[in-house]
C-alpha positions in Angstrom: 79.1 65.0 0.2 75.3 65.4 0.7 74.9 61.6 1.1 77.7 61.6 3.7 76.0 64.5 5.6 72.7 62.7 5.7 74.4 59.6 7.4 74.8 60.1 11.2 78.3 58.7 11.3 79.3 60.8 8.2 78.0 63.9 9.9 80.0 63.0 13.1 83.2 62.6 11.0 82.7 65.9 9.2 82.0 67.8 12.3 84.8 66.2 14.2 87.3 66.9 11.4 86.2 70.6 11.2 86.6 71.0 15.0 90.0 69.4 14.9 91.1 71.8 12.2 89.8 74.7 14.1 91.6 73.5 17.3 94.9 73.0 15.5 94.7 76.5 14.0 93.8 78.0 17.4 96.8 76.2 19.0 99.1 77.5 16.2 97.7 81.0 16.5 98.2 81.3 20.2 101.6 79.6 20.5 103.5 79.5 17.2 102.5 82.6 15.2 105.3 85.1 14.6 105.2 87.7 17.3 105.8 91.3 16.3 107.4 93.7 18.8 105.3 96.7 19.7 108.2 98.6 21.1 109.9 98.8 17.7 
């Protein structure tokens, strides 16, 4: 992993993959999470 991080293309791939995972989680959180009713 350290050798991949030292390579510019490897660093780009790792950062892009992490950002994609964060974006997918954010989209799921805002649109597809189970909504709980506050009114009971």
